C-alpha positions in Angstrom: -22.1 26.7 -38.8 -25.7 27.9 -37.0 -24.0 26.6 -33.7 -21.0 29.1 -34.3 -23.0 31.8 -35.0 -25.5 31.1 -31.9 -22.5 31.1 -29.8 -21.3 34.2 -31.4 -24.3 35.8 -31.0 -25.0 34.6 -27.2 -21.0 36.2 -26.2 -22.0 39.4 -27.9 -25.0 39.7 -25.8 -23.6 38.7 -23.1 -20.5 40.8 -23.1 -22.7 43.9 -23.7 -24.9 43.0 -21.2 -21.8 42.1 -18.5 -20.1 45.7 -19.6 -23.9 47.7 -19.0 -23.8 46.4 -15.7 -20.6 46.9 -14.7 -20.2 50.0 -12.2 -18.9 53.4 -13.1 -15.6 54.3 -11.3 -16.7 56.0 -8.4 -15.3 60.0 -7.1 -12.2 60.5 -5.5 -12.7 62.9 -3.0 -9.3 64.9 -2.0 -8.3 65.2 1.6 -7.8 69.0 2.3 -4.7 68.0 4.8 -4.2 71.5 5.8 -7.8 71.5 7.5 -7.7 67.7 9.1 -6.1 66.1 12.2 -4.9 63.1 13.3 -4.2 62.7 17.0 -2.8 59.8 18.9 -3.0 58.6 22.6 -0.6 56.1 24.1 -0.7 54.6 27.8 1.5 53.6 30.2 1.0 52.5 33.7 1.8 55.6 35.0 -0.5 57.5 32.6 -0.4 58.6 29.1 0.6 60.8 26.4 -1.1 62.4 23.4 -0.2 64.4 20.6 -0.6 64.6 16.8 0.8 63.9 13.4 0.0 64.9 9.9 -1.5 64.0 6.9 0.7 64.3 4.0 -2.1 63.0 1.4 -5.3 61.5 1.1 -8.0 60.7 -0.2 -11.8 58.6 0.0 -14.0 56.9 -2.5 -17.4 57.5 -3.1 -20.1 56.0 -5.0 -23.1 59.0 -4.9 -23.2 59.5 -0.9 -21.6 55.6 -0.4 -18.0 55.4 1.0 -16.6 52.5 -0.7 -12.7 53.3 -0.1 -9.8 55.3 0.8 -6.1 55.7 1.2 -3.9 57.5 3.3 0.0 59.0 3.6 1.1 60.1 7.1 4.0 62.2 7.9 5.7 60.3 10.5 8.5 63.2 11.1 5.5 65.5 12.3 4.8 63.4 15.2 4.3 65.9 18.4 3.6 65.4 22.0 0.7 67.9 22.8 0.3 66.8 26.7 3.9 67.8 27.6 5.2 71.7 27.6 8.4 72.9 26.1 11.2 71.9 29.1 9.1 69.4 30.8 10.5 66.3 28.6 8.6 67.4 25.6 11.4 67.0 22.9 12.4 63.9 24.9 9.4 62.3 24.2 9.2 63.5 20.4 12.9 62.4 20.0 12.1 59.3 21.4 9.2 58.7 19.2 10.8 59.2 16.2 13.9 57.0 17.0 14.3 53.4 15.9 12.6 52.6 19.5 9.4 53.6 18.0 8.8 55.1 14.6 12.1 55.1 13.3 11.1 57.9 11.2 14.7 58.7 9.4 14.4 55.5 6.9 10.1 55.3 7.9 9.5 58.8 7.3 5.7 57.9 6.4 2.8 55.8 7.3 0.2 54.1 5.2 -3.4 53.4 5.0 -5.3 51.5 2.5 -9.0 50.3 2.6 -9.4 46.9 1.5 -13.2 46.6 2.5 -16.1 49.0 3.3 -19.3 47.4 5.1 -22.1 50.2 6.0 -22.9 50.1 9.2 -26.2 52.8 8.4 -26.7 56.3 6.4 -23.6 57.6 7.7 -21.0 54.9 9.7 -18.8 52.3 8.0 -17.1 49.6 9.2 -13.3 49.8 7.1 -10.8 46.9 6.9 -7.6 48.1 5.7 -3.7 47.5 5.2 -1.6 49.7 8.0 1.7 49.9 6.9 4.2 51.0 9.6 8.1 51.0 9.8 7.5 49.1 6.6 5.5 46.3 7.8 2.0 45.8 6.8 -0.9 44.8 9.0 -4.6 44.5 8.6 -6.2 46.9 10.9 -10.3 47.8 11.4 -11.7 50.9 12.5 -14.8 52.8 12.2 -15.2 55.8 9.9 -18.6 58.4 10.1 -19.4 60.9 7.1 -21.0 63.8 7.6 -21.3 66.4 4.5 -17.9 67.5 4.0 -16.2 65.9 7.1 -15.1 62.1 8.0 -14.0 60.9 11.3 -12.0 57.8 12.0 -11.2 55.9 15.1 -8.8 52.9 15.5 -7.1 51.2 18.2 -3.4 50.0 17.0 -1.6 47.4 18.4 2.1 48.8 17.8 4.2 45.3 18.8 2.7 44.2 15.5 4.9 47.1 13.5 7.7 45.8 15.5 7.6 48.6 18.2 8.2 46.7 21.1 10.1 49.5 23.5 8.8 49.3 27.0 6.3 46.2 26.2 4.8 44.0 28.8 4.5 41.5 26.2 8.2 41.2 25.6 9.9 42.4 28.4 9.8 41.2 32.4 10.1 43.6 35.4 9.3 46.8 33.8 7.0 47.8 36.4 5.7 51.1 36.5 7.7 51.9 33.1 5.9 49.5 31.1 4.2 51.1 27.7 0.9 49.5 26.9 0.9 47.9 23.4 -2.5 49.4 21.8 -2.2 53.2 21.1 -5.6 55.1 19.9 -5.9 57.3 17.1 -8.5 59.9 16.1 -8.5 61.3 12.4 -10.6 64.3 11.9 -11.0 64.9 7.9 -11.8 67.9 5.6 -12.8 66.9 2.3 
């Protein structure tokens, strides 16, 4: 009987202490999507193209001033090219990017990024690992996020072939010559909180 009471007392104290040391859920800071920007840059043998994509929703998870997580949904139907003017191939390139050759936005209108781990580099910058979903395929990515007051900036390089976007890739097709498109593209995200 003494042993049972002692065990029960131990569990009660241990359980109480474990609960007391559990961290409080962090604050979710919603992203102001209308004030935030996502820009992309893709490269080919003969140059590059750049443009923008709209955020549909997103938030950062904070513990005080420290970044602990985040999740973002990107509206792939909004992809635009900003380095070409109307009548100079802008509409053709945007249509091609939205087609099944690239992002297949008709059946995959959104992409998603969910942070899986956050490691502080210093007071303002973090190395983030996350799960990026494009065209229904989820792969891990690494990015750097920098935070300054009510703003955050993230940069990352994405290998499009990991998401079954192989059009014009020299990794999959021979004899492309100057029509080859490099596998990696860059994303720069400026967030308003």
